[in-house]
N, C-alpha and C positions, 0 to 999 in steps of 0.2 A: 504493500500500500504506500510505503514511503517513496519507493521508486516511481510508482504511478503518479504520486503527487508532484515529484520533481519534474517528471516528463510533462505533466499537464501544465505546470507553472511555466516551463520553458516554451511549451507550445503556444501558450496564450500570453507571452510577455508583453506583446503590443497592447493587449486589452488591459494589462495591469499598469501600464506606463503612467496614466493620469492619476491613478490611486497612489502609486509610488511618489509622484510629484506632490500630491497633497500632503503625504507624510513628510516628505523632504522639506516643504515650505514651513510646516508647523514646527518641526524639530529645529530647523535652521534659525527660526526666530527665537526659540527658547535658548538654544545653545549659544547663539551669537550674543544675546542679551547677557547671559551669565558670564561668558568669557570677557566681554567688554567691561562689565561692571567690576569683575574681579581684577582685571588689568588696571583700570583706573584707580581702584581702591589700593592696590599694591603700590602703584607708582606714587600716588600722593602721600601714602603712609611712609614710603621710603624717603621721599623728599623731606617730609616733616621730621622724620627720625634723624636723618643725616645732617640737617641744618640746625637742629635744636642744640642749645648749649648743654654742658654737663648738668648744670643746675640753673634755673631761671627764677628770679624774684620779681613779682609783680604786685601792684596794689590789690588788696583783697576786695572782691565784689560780693555783694549780698547773695547773689545767685548767678548761675550761668545762663545768659540770655540766649534766645534762639538766634541763629546766625543772621537771618534776614532782618531782625529787629535791632541788631547791635549798633548800627551806625545811624539810626534814626535821629537820636537826640543831638549828636555831634559832641557829646561829652567824651573827654579823654581822661581816664583815671591816671593819676601821676603819683610819684613818691619823691621825697626831697633828695637832693644830691648827697646829703650826708649819709644816706643809706649805703652808697657805694663804698665809702671808707669803712663803714662798720662791717660790711660783708668781706672786704679785702683783708681785714684784720682777723677773720675767723681762721682758726687752725685747719689746715687741709685745703684752703683756698689758695690756688697759685696766682690767680688774677681775677679781678672783677671789673666789668665794663658797664658804664652807664649807657642805656639804650633808649633811643627815641624812635618809635615806630608808629606811623600814622597811615590811615586808610582814606580819610576824607580829604583827598586832594586831587587836583587835575593838573596835568602838565601840557602846555601848549607851545607850539613853535612860533616863529616870528610872524606867521600869518594868522595867529590865534586859532590854529587847528589842533585839536587834541592829538597827542602822540600815544595815548594809552591804548589798551587792548580793545578790540571790537567784540569780544566774546562775552562781555559782562563781567569779566574778572576785574579785580580792583587795581588801582595804581597805588603803590606803596611808597612812602617816603621814610628814609631812615638816616640817622647820623652815621658817619663813616667810622668804622673801627676794624682792626685786623680780624679777618674771618677766613679760616682755611677753606671754607666752601665757596668763597668768592675770589676770583682771580682777575687782576687787571690785564685785559687783553691789549689795551691801548692807553696812552696818556698816563696820568698820575692821580693820586687820591686828592679829594677836595680838602684844602687846608685853610681857606678863608672865605669870607662872605662873597658871593657871586660866582663861586665855583661849584659845579655839580658833576656827578657821574651817573650814567644811565646803563641799563643792561643791553647786551649785544643784540638780543632778539628784537627788542623794541627799536633799537637804532637801525638795524637792517630793514625792518618792516616799514619804518617811516623815513628812511634815507637821511639819518642824522649822523653827523661827523664831528670830530674834534673841532672846537672853536665855534660851533653853531650856538646861537642864542636860544634859550628856552625860558619859559615863565612858569612858575609854580603857583597855583591858585589853591588856597585853603579857606576854610570858614573864617579864619582870623585875618586874612589879608592875602596879598600877592607878593611874590619875590622873584626878581629877575635873576638869571644866571647864565653861565656859559659852560658848555660841555668841555671838561678837561680830562675825562677818562671814560672808558667803556669796559664793562666787566662781563665775565662769563660765569656760569654756575657749574660746579663740579657734578651736581646731581640732576641737572636739567631744570628748566623753567616751567612751572605749572600754568603758564599763560598770563602771568601778571607783568606789569611794568614796574621796575624798581628804579628809584631815584635816590641818590645819596648826596648829602651835603655835610659840611663840617658841623660839629656839635653845637657851637654857639648859634649858628644860623638856624639849626633845627629847633633850638629852644626858643629863640626870640621871634623868628619869622614864621616857622611852620606851626609850632605849638602855641606860640603867643604867651609862654610862661617861662621866664628865666629861672635858673636854679632848681629845675625839676627834671626828672626822667620818667619815661613810661615803664621802665623795667631795668633790671640789672642781670647781665649774663655772667656766669661764673665758670672759670676753668679750674677744675680740681687738680690738686697736686698729685704727682705720681704716687701710687700706693694708697690713695684715699678713694674709697668707693663713693659713688654718687649719693647713695642713701646716707652714708655717714656724714658727708658734707651738708646734705639737706638738714639733718637733725641738728648739727652744730649751728647752722645759720638760723634755724628756727629758735634755738635757745638764745642766740645773740640778739635777734630782732624782736622776739615776742610776737604777740598777735597783731593783726592788721595787715598781714602780707600773705600772698599766695606763693608758696615755694614748691616748685615741681622739678623732679629729676628729668633727665633726657628721656628715660623710658616712660615716665608718666606723661610727658608731653606727646610722645609718639602715640601712646595709647589713646589720649584725648583726641588727637588729630584723627586717628583711625575711627574712633567712635563718631566724630562729627561727619567725616566723609561717608562712613557706612550709613549713618542716619539719613543723609541727603540722598545717597544712591539707592537706599532701600525703597524710597518712595517711587523713584523713577523705574527701578527694576521691577517692582510689583506691578506698576502700571503697564509696562511693556509685556510682562509675563501674562497679565490679564488679557491683553489683545492676542498674545500667542495662544492662550487657552481657548479663546473664541475661535481662532483659526483651526485648532485641533478639533474642537467640537464640530465645526462645519465639515472638516475632513472625515469625521466619523460617518456622516450622512453619505459622503461620496463612496467611502469604502463599503458601507452597508449595501448601497445600491449596486455597486459593482459585483460583489459576491452573490447578492440575491439574483442578479441577472445571469451570472455565470452558472449558478446552480440550476436555474430554470432552463438554460440552454443545454445543460448536460444531463437532463432528466434520463434519457435513454441510456447514456453511458453509466450513470450511477445505478440505474436499475439493473444493468448487466452485471456490475460489480456485486450487487446484492444477490443476483441470481447465481453468481459463481461462488457464493459463500461468504462474502464480506459482511461483517456484522455492522450494526448501527454505529457502535463506538468507533469502528475502523473508518467508516465513511466520514464521521464527524472529525476524527483526527486528521483524515486526509485533507479536508477543506481547511482546517485550522493550520495544518503544516504549510499550505500555500500562503495563508495569511501571515504566518510567522516569517516565511521567506521575504514576503513583501515588506513586513515591518522592519526586519533586519537590514535589508537593502536600503529602504527609505531612510532609516535612522542613520545608517553609516554615511550616506550621501548628505543627509541633512546636517550631521555633525560637522562634516567637512565644509559645507556651505556656510554654516554658522561661524566657524573659525575664520573663514574668508571674509564674512560680513564684519566680524569684530576687527579684523586687520584693516578693512576699508574704513571703518569708523575711526580707528586709531589714526590712520593717515589723514583723514578729514580734519580731525581736531588739531592735528599737528600743523596743518596749513593755516590755522588761525592763531598760531603762536604758542600752542601748548606743547612743549617739548617732552615727548615720551620716548625719545630714541633710545634712552638707556634702559627702558623696561620692555622685556619681551612679553608676548602674549601669555597670560596666565590661564592655564587649563587645569583647574582643580579636578580631583577625581569625581567630585559630585556632578560635574558638567556632563561627561560622557554617560555616567550612570543615569542622569535625568533624561538625556537624549534618547537612550535606548529604552528606558522605562516608558517614556511617553510614546515613542514611535511604535514599539512592539505591543505594549498593552493596548494602546488605542486601536491598532489594527486587529488584534485578537478579539477585543470586545465588540468591534463593529462586525467582525465575521462570525461571531458566535451564533447569532440567530439564523443566518443562512446555512451554517454548518448543521445546526439542529434540524433545519428544514430538509437539508439533503439527506440526513440519516433516516428521515421518515418516508423516503421514496421507496415504494414497494418493488420487488423483483418484476412484477407484471408490467411496470411502467416501461420496461425495455421492449415490450411487444406492441406498445401503442404508437400511433403516429404522432400524437400530440406531444409537443416539446415543453409545454408549460404545465406544471403541476397545479392541481386544484388549490384554490386559496380559501381561507375561512371567510365567512360573512363578516361584514363590518358593523353589525348591530351592536355587539358588546363594546367594541372599540368606540363607536360613536356615542354610546350612552356614557361611557367613562369620560370621554373628551368633553362632552356637553356639561357634565357635572363639574369638571375642573374649570371649564370656561366660566360657568356661572359663579363659582366660588371665587375665581380670580377677579372677575368683573366686580363682584361685591367688595372685595378687598381694595381694589383701585378706587371704587366709588367712596368707600369708607375713608381712604387716605385723603381724597379730595375734599371730603366734608368734615371729617373729625380729625383735625390735626392741631389740636391745642398745644401739644408738645412735639418736639422733633422725634422723640422715641416712638410715640404712637404713630405719627405720620409715616416715618421711615419704615417701621415694622409692617404696617399695612401695605405700603407701597412695594417693598421688596417681596412680600408674600404674594401680592397680586401679580407682580412681574413674572415670578417663577411659575405660578399656577397657570396664567394665561399662555405663557410660552409652551409649557408642557402640553396644555390643552390643545393648542393649534397643531403641535407636532402629532399628537394622538389623533386629532380630527383630520389631519392632512389628507388621507385617502378619500374620506367622505366629502370633504370640501372640494377636492380636486374635481370630482364628478360634477358638482353644482357650479363652481366658479369657472372652471375651464369650459364647460359646456355653454355657460352664459357668455363668456368672453368671445368664444368662437361663433356666436350666433350669426354674425354678419359674414362669416367666411364663405358659405355657399353662394350668397348673392354676389360677392366680389370675385371669388376664385373658382366658382363652379364645383365640379366633382372633386377636384384636388383639395379645395378648401373644406368640403364635407369630409373627405377621408382624413385630412390632417386633424380635424376636430375630433373625429371618432378615435383616431390613433392616440391622441393625447389623454383620452379618458379610458382607453382600453384596459390599461393596467393602473388603477388608481393608487395602489401602494407605491409603485415606482414613481409616478408623477408626484405624489405627495412628498416622498422622500427627497426627490430632486428639487422641488420647489421649496421644501423645508430648509435646505441649506442656505438658499438665497434669502428666505424669510428671516432667519436669525440675524444675518448680517444687516439687512436693510431695516429691521426693527430698531436696531441701535442707532442707525443713521437718522431715522425719523424722530426718535426720542431726543437725541442730541440736538437736532435742528430746531425742534420746538423749544427746548430749554434755552438754547443760545439766542434765538429770536426773542424769546420772552425776557431774557436778561437784558438784551440790548434795548428793547422797548422800555423796560422798567428804568434802566439807567438814564435814557434820554428823557423820560418823564420826570425823573428825580432832578435832573439837571435843569429842566425847564422850571420846576417848582422851587428849587433851592439855590441855583447858581445866580446870585444877584450881582456879582462882580462883573466888570467889563473884561478883566484879564486875570489870569492866575499864573504866578511864577513858581517854578519848582526846580529842584536840582535833579539832574540826570543821574541814574544809577543809585537812587536812594541815598543821596548825600545832602546835607544842609546847604542852604544858600550862603549864609554868612552875613555878618553885620555890615561889611563893606558894601555889598550889593544893596542891602536894605536902605542904607544911608543915601546912596546915589539915586535910588528909585524915588525917594521922598522929595527930591529936589526937581523932579521933572514937572514942567508947567502943565497944567490941565489935570493932574492927579489930585483928586479931592481927599481920598481916604486910602490908607494902606493898612490892611488887616493882616497881622502876623499870626502864624500858626507854628507851634513847636511841639515836640514830642518827648516823652520820657518813658522808659521801660520800667514796669513795676510788677509786683506779685500780689495776688489776692488769694489767700488760702491755698497757696501752691500753684495757682493758675496764673500764667503770664499774660499780661495785657499791656497795651500801649495807651498811655494817657496823653491826651491832646490839650494844649493850652492855646487860647485864642484871645485876641483883643476884643473884650466884651463890648466896648463902646461902639464898635462898627460891625460886629459880626452879624447882626440882624440884617444889615444892608448888604453884606458880602455873600453870605451863604444861606440866609433865610431858614434858620432851624425850624423843623416841623415838630412842634411839641405835642405830646400826648398829655403831659401834666407838667406844671411849673412853667418857668419862663427864663429869659436871659438874665433878668434881675436876680434870680436865685443863684445863677452861676456867678454873677458879679459879686454876690455876697459871700463867695468862698465855698459854695457847695458844688457838688459834682453832678453832671448830667450823664445818664446812661441811655442806651437805646432800649426799646421795648423788648426786643428778643432777649438781650442780655439780662434785663431786669427780670423777665419771667424765668429764665434759666437759673439765675442765682437767687431767685425769690427776694428781689429788692423792690421797695416801694418808696414813696416820698417819706423822708425822715429816717430811712435805714442808714445804719452806720457801716462804713467799709474801711478796713484797716489795710493800707497799702504800704508795701516795702519796696524801696527803690534800689536800683542797681548800685548807686553810690553809698548805700548803707543807711540813708535817711528813711524815716518811717513816719506815718501820720494817719490820723483817722479823719475821714471826710464824711459828710452827710449828703445823702442823695436829695438834691433839690429840684431836679427836672428829669423828665423821661421823654425821649424823642422817638420818632418813627425810625425803624431800622433802615440803614442805607441799602440800596439795591446790591444784592450779591454778597453782603457781609454776613458771615456766620458768627458764631460765638467767639472764635479766635480773632475775628476782624471786627468785633463789636465796637461801638462808639463810647468812649469814656472822655468827657470833656470838662475842663475847668478854665478859669480865667488865667491869663499870663502871670498875674501876681501870685496866684495860688501855686501854679506850676513852679515859679521861681523859688518858692520856699523850699521845695523838695529837690529841684534840679536846677540850681542857679546857673550852670554852665550850658544849658540846652541852647542850641542854635536855631535861628529861623529856618524852617523847612519849607513852608509855602507862604507866598504873599498873594493876597487877593486885592486887586486894584479897582477902585471906582473912580471914574472920571467926573470932573465937575460939570454941572449943567451948562450946556452950550459949548463945551470944549470940542475942538476939532479932533475927532478920533484918529484921522489919518496922521495928523501932526503928532499926536500922542504916541501912535504906533511907531512912527519914524524915530521919535525921541527914545522910545524903549529899545528899538533895534540898535540905535547908536550907542546907548548906554551899556547895553549887554553884549556889544561886539567883542569886548575883551573878556567875556565870561562865558565861554562855550558850554560850561557845565550847567548853565541855567537856561531853561526853556520858558517861553512865554506862550500862553494859549488864550484865545478868546473862547467864548461859550461854544461856538461851532467847532473850534479846534479841539476843545475838551471832549465833546461828543464823539468827534472823529477818532480821537485817540482811544477812547473806551471801546468803540466799535471795532477798531483795528486789533485791539488786544483780544477781544472775543473771537474775531475772525481768525486770528493766528492760532488760537487754541483749537478752534473748530476745524481748520484745515489740517492741523496735526492729527486730530482724532480721526478725521476722514481718511487721511493717509494710512494710519494704522489699521483702520477697518478695511481698507482696500485689500489687505492680504486675505482676509476672510471672504471678501466678495470675489476675489480672483479664484479662490478654491471652490467657491460655490458655482462659478461659471464653468470651471473645469468639470464639476459634477454634471452640468447640463451637457457638456461635450461628451463625457464618458457615457452618459445615459443614451444619448442619441447614437453614438458609435456602436455601442453594444446592441441597441435596438435595431440598427441597420443589419447587423450580423444575424440577429434573431429572426428578422423578417426577410432574409435573403430570398427564400422561395417565393414569398408574397410579392416582393419587388420584381422578381423575374416574371411572374405571372402578369403583373401590371404592364411590364414592358412588352410581353407577348401579345396582349390585347390592344396595343397601340399607344400606351402612355409614353410620351417622349422623355428624354433625359432631363430636359428643362423642367418638365412637370414633376418628375421624381425629386429633383433638387428643391423645387418650390414646396413640395409636400413636407420635406424634412424641415425646411426653414420655418414654415408656418407653424408646425408643431413646436419647434423650439421657442418661437416668440410667445406662444400661448403659455408654455411652462414658465418662462422667465417672467412674464407679466403677472401670471398667477402668483408666483412667489413674491414679487415686488408688492402687489396689492395687499397680500396678507401681512408682509413685513412692515410696510408703511402704515397700514391700519393699526397694527399692534403698537408700532412706535408712537403714533399719534396718541393712542390711549395712555401709554406710559408717560409721554411728555406732558400731557394735560394734567394727569394726576400728580406728576412730579412738580409741576409749576404751582399747583395749589398747596402742596406741602411746603414749598420754598417761599410761599408768601410770608412765612415767619422770618425769612431772611431778606426781605425787601424786594423779591421778584413778584411784584403785585400785578403786572400786566401779562395777560395771556396773548401770545402772538404766534400764529401758525404760518410758517413760511411756505405758502402755497407754490410759489415759483420754484423753490428748491424741491418740494415734493413732486411736482410735475416733471421737473428736470430729471430727477432720479428715476421716475417711472419711464420716461422716454429713454433714458440711458439703459434701463433694464431691457427694454425692447431691442435696442441696438445690440446689447450684450447677447441677447438671445439669437439675433441674426449672426453675430460673429461666431458664437458657439456652434452654429449649424454649418459653418463653411466646410470643414473637412468631412463631417459625416454626410453632408449633402453631396459632395463631390464623389465620395466612395459609393453612395447609393446610386448616383446617376451613372457611374461607370460599371455597374453590375452587368455581367454578361448574361444574356437571357437564358441560353441553354444550360449553362453551368448553374444558374440560380434555380431553374426549374428542377434540375436533377438533385439539388441539395435536399437532404433528409431533415 
C-alpha cells in the first residue's frame, strides 16, 4: 500500500502542485517571520550588550516608562557632576566617565534639511569620551565648542564630509557646528544617527544645564567583577540612583526589543495563521476530488483485500508527502524572505552585516509542524471517505461516490448562524463595558464564520443558482451548463468559495472599521478643532521654548495655546497627563464635556474622558493619586469628564490638567503642541507665509491647518489599512489558487463529458467560456458571503468601539464594490489555465476515458 501511495503521488504530482504551493506560502510566512524577528532580536541585543559599559549609573526613575511615551515630556533626568568623582573613588573602579546622552534633537545641514534617519529611528547626541566600540575613521575628536563628529553611515547617506557645517536643534535651543570627525561602530549601527560634541557644549547647549550629566559609565579594574563593583558603588552613592551591570543592561535591552517585536511577530503570525486556514480548504478540496476520481481504483484495492485502515493510511501517506515537501520548500522560502527583509532594512541604514540569519531550532520545528499537521488534518476526512468505498464500486461506471444529504448539516449551520447573529446583535446593543462588548463580538464572529462554513454547500445551491440566473439569457446553452456545473457538487463549491469567504470577510470588516474611524475623527475635528493651525514636533519630540517664543511674535496670531505632557502611574497603570493653557483652550480645541467645565480644570482639578472614567470607576470628586517619572507624586481631584476622542482606548485615554498644575509635578516638561488662533480680520495667507519663514530653520516642527490635520489622520488610517490588505493578500492568493485547483481537477473529472460536448458540436471557445463562467460564479459567490459577513462584523465592531470614540458608522460602498469586481476578475484569471486545458481536450481520447 505504501508503494501504491508513492506511485499514485508521483503520478498525480501536477494535481498536487497548487496544494503544495498553498502549504509553501503559509509555512514561508511563518518561518520567515520567526527567522527575521529572531535575527533582529539577536542583532540589537548584541549591539546593546557590546556597547554597554561595565557598570552604568543613572538617575533613579519612579518606574520604567513605555518606550513610545519616554520622550513625550522632553524631561531629561540628570545627576550632579560630583557623582563622577564619588564613583571614580570607589575601590575596583578603574575609570568613571560623565555621560550626556540625548534623544530629543534634530541635526540639519546648511540647507536646513534633516540628516537623521528616515526609518523612524532617533538621532542621538552625546558628549565625546574614549569608547572602544567607536573608532574615528576620519578627522579628530571634538575638543571645543563648534566642533562635532557624526557616524559614517549617516555621513555617507547624506553626503556629509569633513568641514561641512551642521546645526543641532534641541528643545532648549540650537547650536551650530562643523564636522571635524567621522566615526564607525565596531558592532554595527542599528539605524540611528549619532552626533558627538565636547562635554561643555553638550551640557550648556544640548542639555541646557551646566554641571550635570545624564549618567556615569564605569570601567572596572582588572580582577573586579561587574557585580562586585555594582555593590560597592551602591554603598558609596546610597539610594536615588539606578546602577546596572553590563549584563543587566543587555538583559533590559533584550526585554525591550523582545516586547516590541512580540507585538509585530504575533500580528504577522496571525495573518500567517489565516493563510494556513485558507490553505486547509484548498487541501481538503483537492483530496476530496482526488478520492472521488479514484473511486474505481480504491474499490479495486478493497476488492483485492485492502482493509479500510490501509486505504485511509494510503491517502494520508500522500498527504504526508505533500506536507513534507511543502514544508521543506516553505522553510527555504521563509529563510529567503527573512534574508530579503534583512537586506531591505539595511538599505535604510540599519547595519546588520555583522549578524547572520538566526535559525533557532523552534523555527524548522514550527514549519514542519504547521505544514505537515495542516495537510494531514485537511486530508483526514477525504481519507475516511475513501476507506468507506465498497469493493463493488470498482464494477460501477460512476466515478463519484454517493454523498450524504445536507439536512443535518444545514440544521446545524442554521442554529450556529442564529446564535452568532444574536451575539453580534447583543454586542451592538449591550456594550456598556468593553469586556461585555468584546466577548459578545468575538463569540459572534466565531459562530457566524463556522456557521457559513457549515452552511456552505447548502448556500452554494441557492446563491450560485441565483447569481447565474441571467447566464442562459446572455450565454445560451453554455451559460445554462456552467450554472448547473457550479451547483452540481455543492460540497466542492462550498469549500472552494469558503476559502475566499474567510479572506474577504476580514477585508470587509477592516474596511468598515477604518471608514468609521476616519469619519469619526473628521467629525471630532470639525467639532473640537477650533484653532487655525496646530504645530507639533516630528517623531514625537517636543517643540521647545525657542520655537514657542518666535511663534508668539508673528503678527496676526491672537492666541497660542500650549500643550505639554508628563508620564505618570495610577495604581500601576501608565498614563500620559496633558497640560494645557486653560485661558485659551476652549477657543483652540473646544473640549466636549460630559460633566464639569474648563473652570474646574483651571482650579487645579483633572479632566478624564468618559471611557477612562467608566473603566476606572471615576466620577466628579474622585481622588486619583499619580506618581510621576521624576519621583514626584500628588493627589488630584476629578473635576471634569469629557467625551472620548475618536480611536483612543484606555491606554490612549485623555487625562488633562492646567499648565500650572502640570508644572508642579513636571517642571521641566517641554511644549509638545501649539494651537494657533489668528486675530479677527488677519490675512491668513500672510500669517501662513510668516509661519513658513519662521519655521524654515526648524524642520523638526510641522504646521497643519484643520484640513491638513484631517488629511494626516486619514493618511495614517490608510497606511495601516493598506498594510492589512497587503497581509491579507496572501490568504486571498491561496484562496484563488483553490479556485484554480478546483477547476483543474474538475476538468480532469469531466474529461469524458467535455469530449462528448465537443463530439456534438461544442466549439473550443464555448468549452473555455463554460469553465470561465463557472469560475466567476464560484468567486463571486465566495466574495458575497465574505463581504456580507465582514459587513456584519464591522457594524457590530463599530458599535462596540463607540466606547472609544468611533461614534460614526461608515460603510465604504466603493471599496466593497471594488472588491466584488476584483473577485470576479480573480475568478476569470483563475479559469485561464483550466479553460485552456479543457478547450484542448481531444475528442476521441476524452470519449474513451473511463
